[in-house]
N, C-alpha and C positions, 0 to 999 in steps of 0.2 A: 326422788327415788335413790336409795342407797346403792352405790355400785361397789362391786368387789372384783378382785383380779382372778381371772381363770386362765387356764392354758388350753388353747385350741390346737388340735392335732390337724396338720395339713399334709397334703401329698408332698413328698420330698421334692424340692426344687420349685414348688409353687407357693412358697411363703409370701414372696413379694406380690404375686398376683392376688392372693387372698387378702392381703393387707390393703392393696390399692382398691380392690372391690368394696371392702368394708368401708373404707374412708370415703369413697365416691358416693356410696348409697346412703350413708348416714343422713346427709342433708336432703337428698332426693326423697327419701322415705320418712323424713321427720323422726329419726330415731335418736336424736341427741339425748333424750331423757333415759334411754335404755343402753346406749353404747357410748363409752367414753374413749379413753386413749387406747390405742393398739400399737404394739411395738414388736419388732423382731430383734431380740438382743444380738448384738454383734461385737466382735473384738478386732482390733487391728493387729496384724501379724506381719513381721518383717521376714523376708527371705532373700536369698541371693541367687540370681539366675543368670547364666551366661556372663558372669563377672560383674553384674549390676545388682545393686541393692534396690529392692522395691518393697512397698508396704501394700498389703492387700487387706480388704475387709472380709472377715469370715464370720459366718453365722455361728453364734455360741450354742444354740440349740436347734440344729437342722431339723426341719419338719414340724416346727412349733411356732405359734404366734401367741404372745401374751396380751390378753384383752381385759379391759375394765368394763364390766357389764352389770346391769341391773337384771339379774337372772331370777332370783327368788322373790316371790310376792309374799312378803312377811305378813301382810294384812289378811291373807287367806289362810296362812298357816299350813295345814296339811290338806292335800287334795283327796279325792274320793278313793284313790289307790293307796292311801296311807303314806304317801311320799310328800316331800316339800313341794308346795305349789310354785310353779314357775310362771314367768311372763311368757305367754305363747308368742308374743311379737318378737321378743329377743330370740327365742328358740327357733322360730320359723325363719327369721332374718339370717341367722347363721347357717341354717340348713340349706338355704338357697345361695350361699356364698361359694363361688367356684373355688375349688382347691381345698375347702374345709371338709374334713372327714367327720369330725365330732369333737367332743370335749375329752380331755385327759381325765379319766375318772368316771366315764360313762354318762348316762342321761341325767344323773343328779350329782354332778362333780362337786368336790370340796374346794372352796376358794383358797387361794394362796394365803399363807400367813403374812402379816405385815413385814416380819423380818426377811422373808423370802423375797417379797416385792422390793424392799429396800436394797437387798443384795443385788438384784437385777438392775434396778433403776439408778442406784447411786454408785455402786462399785464396779459396774461392768467395764471391762478394759477399754471399750470404745471411747469412754469419756476420759481416759488417761492420756497424758501428754506423751507417754512413752509406749510405743507399740511393742507388744510381746513378741519375742523372737520365735520363729517357727521351729527352729532346731534347738534342742535342749542339750547342754553339755554337762559333763560330770567331772569331778576332781579325779586326776590321774589318767584321764582320757588323752590319747595322742591326737594332736591337731596340727594342721599346717597353716601358717599365716599366709594369706593370699592378697593382703593389701597393707599399705603403709610402709614405714621405714624398715621393718623386719620381714618384709615379704620374701617368701621362699624358705624361711626357717621352719623346722618342725620341732615340736616340743610337747611337754605334758602340761595339762591344765592343773594349776595349783590352787586356784580360787575362782568361784563362780558367783556372780551377782545377777540372778535372773530378773530382778525388778528393774535394773538399769540396763540389762542386756550387755553386761561387760564381764570380762574374765581376765585372769592373770595366767600367762603361759611361761613355763620355765624352758628356756632355750639355751643352747650352747654357743657362745660367741668367743672366739679365740681360746677355746678349750676351757672357758669359764661358764659356770651356770649363772644365768641372768633371768630375773623376773621381768617380763614385759607386759604392759597393759594392752588389751585389745577389745574391740567391740565384737559381739557375736558374729556380725556379718563379715568381719575381717578375717575369720578363720574357717577352716573346713575340717570335718572329721577325716581322719586318715584311715584308709582300709587296712585290714590286718596284714595283707601282703606287702603294702608300702611300708608298714612299721618294721617288718622283718628285714626289708631291703635296706632301710636306713640304719638298722643295727649292724648289718654286715659291713657297711662302709667305714 
């Protein structure tokens, strides 16, 4: 049976529960021919909390599970209602899965394009060696360095490299403007009030 990728809509917060239920029942109910891989796309995000850097795994599409399914019965073509014939076993199996609300796209959903599947399976940040920073910085933004040799200095962001999670900060050392390298987690955004205070000094 030919399987295609579809997006299942789940109750928010029950993605893992739905996925575990599907995986556990596939063998029990002999659904291997109808149900293939099921995934919850995730990404790794770095953040700093209480002075400590930590990496968390975050769902890329909260409320959704991507599933490889034999849903449409091509041999039957169109059913009596003039719609694509589906495998009732697949449909019923998913309807009985705790946490699953239905398909994105209704009762006769359109399968994902191969390019969309590749983007999710091959390029998802969770497979990357570098975790994506939770906080995003922009050029000319004022930040305070909170870790490393230049800790305590405040300056303006002059360059941002989001892929590597690094940036350059222009700070004043001995009344000279100096560019220093820092990782995202080594700096904090400065509130507007703090920026004004530093300008007064």
